[in-house]
Every structure is written in structure tokens, then in C-alpha cells.
N, C-alpha and C positions, 0 to 999 in steps of 0.2 A: 306432510306438505312441503314442496321445495321452497326454500327461502329465495326471496327476489334478490338478485345481485346487481351491482352497478357495473353494467357491461358495456363495452365499447370497442370499436375497431380503432387501431392506432391512426389510421388514415383520417378518421373523422374527428379524432381528438377525444380527451378524457373528460372535459366539461368540468374540471374541479379547479380549486384555487392554485394547486400546485401538482406537477406530474407525480402520480403515485409510484411509478416504476422504481425509482431509487429507494423509496421507502420500503417497498415490498421486498426487494432483493437486499435485505439489510437486517441488522446492521452489518456493515462491511469492514474487514480489516483495512487499515490505511497504509498505503505504500509511501512511506517517507524516504524518498530517495535522494542520496547525495551522489554527485557526479563532478566532473570538471571538464572544461573545454580543453581542446588540443593546446591552447595557450596557458593552461593552468588556472583559469578563473574558476573559483568554486561555485557550486549551485546546490541548493537543497530545497526540495519541493514535495508537497504531499500529494498522493493520487488516491481517490476513493475507489476507483476500479482497480483492485489489486487482490492477489491471492496466491496460494501455492498450488502446483499442478502436477508435481511427481515426486516420488521418493528417491529413486535411484536412476540417474543422478537427481539430487534435489534441484527442482526447478521452480522459480517464482516468476511472476510477471505483473506488469501494470500497463494500464491503457491510458494514453494521453489523447484528449480531445484537441487536436491541433498539434502540429509538429513543434513542439515547444522546446525550450533550452535543454531540458533534461534528455529528451530523445536525440537531439542533435549531439549533445555531449557523449552520450553512450555510443552513438553511431561512430563518432570520431575516435573514442578511446577504447571502445569494447569492454567497459568496466562500469559497475556502479555498486553502491552499497545501499542496503536497506536498514533502516533504523526503526526500532520499535517507538512508536508514539504512545506515551502514557498519560495518565491523568495529570501528573505533576508537570508534564511537558506540553500540555494541551495548548496553552497561550503562545509558547514559542513555536509550536507546529503550526498554529493559525497564522503567526506573523510571517511564516515562510510562504504563505498563500499569496502574499502581496504581488500584484502585476508590476514587476520591475524589469528593467533592462537586463540583458545578458552580462553586462559589465558589473552587476551588483552581486556581492557575495552574501547569500542568505544566512550563512553561518554568522557573520558579523552583524547582520540586520536583526537577528533574533537573539544575539547575544550567547551564542553557543560555541563550543570549542571543537575544532576538527582534530580528531585523534588519528595518527597514523595507522593504517591497516597492515596486516601481515603479507597478504599475497597480491593486492592490487594497489595501484597508486592513489585511488580515490580514498579520502579520509572518511571516517565514521563519526557520528555524533558522540562525544565523549560522555554527555550527560545521559545518553539513552542506555538502559540496561541490557539491551539486546541488539546485536547487529549481524547482518549476513553480508559478507563480501561475495560479489558476484561477477562472473564474466559472461558477456553477452553470447547468447546462442541465436537469437532471431529477433528481427524487427518486422512486424507484419502489418501492413495496411489493411484495415478491415473493410468489408464490403456488405452490402445488403443482399437480400434473397435474390434480387434481379441482376446481381453482378456489379451493380454500380458501386465504385470506390467511395468511401467516406473519409473525411479528414480526421481519422482516429487511428492511432498507432499503438499496437500492442507489442511491448518490449519484453522479451523473455531472457532470463539469465540463469546460469547454473551456479548454485551456491558452492563456494569453494573454501570458505572458511567462516566459522561462527564464533561470536563472542557473547558470553552470558555472564551476568552478574552472579557470583556464587550464592548470594543470599535467595536467589530464585530457584535453586536446586535443593529439593527436599528429599532425602533418602533415595538419591539417585534419579529422581524425577523432576522434570521442570514444572514449576508451579505457575500455571497460566495467571490465575487469579491474583496471585501475589504481586505480579508485575503491574496490575491495574492498567491494562491497555485500553485505549479508547478506540472507538469504532464509529464509522460515519452512518448516520441514520437518514431519514428522509426530510422532507421539507427544506426550507432555505438554510437552516443552521442547526439542525438536530444532531447530536452525538450521544453515544452511550459508553459507559465505562463497565468493564468486567470486574466484579468483585466476588469475594469468597461466598457471599449469601446467594449468588446466582447459580452456584455449582449443584450438579446432581450427577450421579453416576449411573450407567446402564451398560451391563456387559453384552457382548454379542451372543446371539443364540448359539447353542451348542449343535453343531452338525450331526444329525442322526447316524448312527453306525450302519 
């Protein structure tokens, strides 16, 4: 017997207390992006629409709903840094969500330390155990199936330098769980943390000869 589903068309609405879309596509990595304006004003902001998209060259991207300070900064300087948001840094990351003006330095607001990068002028978060220095490759305004442009901007960058806390490298392998990264879930305020007890391993199937 087929189980009844809660089914709906997006045009008619979900009929729930909160849109389930973000909860279903999740939990999602957090794009904690540092940037600076052409005038050198620092900015640090988290984006829950974030992921990696390619190995060689390594490409990552985040989507901003609205042409916010981060997108504007990256468009001006063509650089940004992704910083890993961990359980210990959750509150600081949340502080950088604050809706403040472009003149406000979120590093200072959250009590975080800007650390100079190797290849880009944008600093990374010193307290974060992992960071990617990136150079802009594309900024794409998204559109619907009917071609209508929406006020959402996908920013893609090539990773040109990587910083990893040596404590997170075990026998030459980066230990994802040891970093305890946090991820954005659904609902108005849900987050999840990756911990070692969540780990399971599954090898890829062997291709028949």
C-alpha cells in the first residue's frame, strides 16, 4: 500500500508552519565568508546556501538572497575567504548574521581576529581551524524556470590556498568529525554538529572487469 504524502505545488503553498524546503535540503554547510570593500572595510557573514562544486580547479560557491555587502565586496576586489564554522565558533558565527551597515566590521563585532592570508588581501578568521583563500570566477544572478531574474546572486570562487589546523590531520587524512563543523538545518533556528559518533564508512562498488 502506498503511504500518503504531504504533497503540494509550490505555487499553491506548503500549508505548514515553516517552509520545509530548507529542512529537506539539509543540513547544509555554512559559507562563512570574509571579504573587504574597495576601501578596506572588513566584512564577515554566513551563508547557508553554500557548497563545493569542482575538484580541479577547486571551486566553491555561496548564494546571497539580495545583493548584500559580501557580494558587492567580492565584485569590487575579486577575492574572498571561506572560514569553517565549528561548534566552538557557533555563537560568533551567529553574531556575524546581524543586519548591520556596510561600515561595520563583523570581525570586531563578534570578537574575532583577522589573520593575514597568503595569496589574497582578504583576511581569514584566525580562530577558525580551516580556511580557503579564493579568487572570484563568476557572479551569476539566478532566474526561475520562466527566465525571470530573482534577487539572488551565486558567487563562485577558485580556491587558491588552504589553511588547516594540523590537529585535524590524522595519518595524512583530514578528519572532518574532529573539527566539529556546524551545518544549517531547517526551521527558524536549527543547526547540527558533525561529531565522530555520526561517522560511517562505505566504499564505492568495485567496477566489474
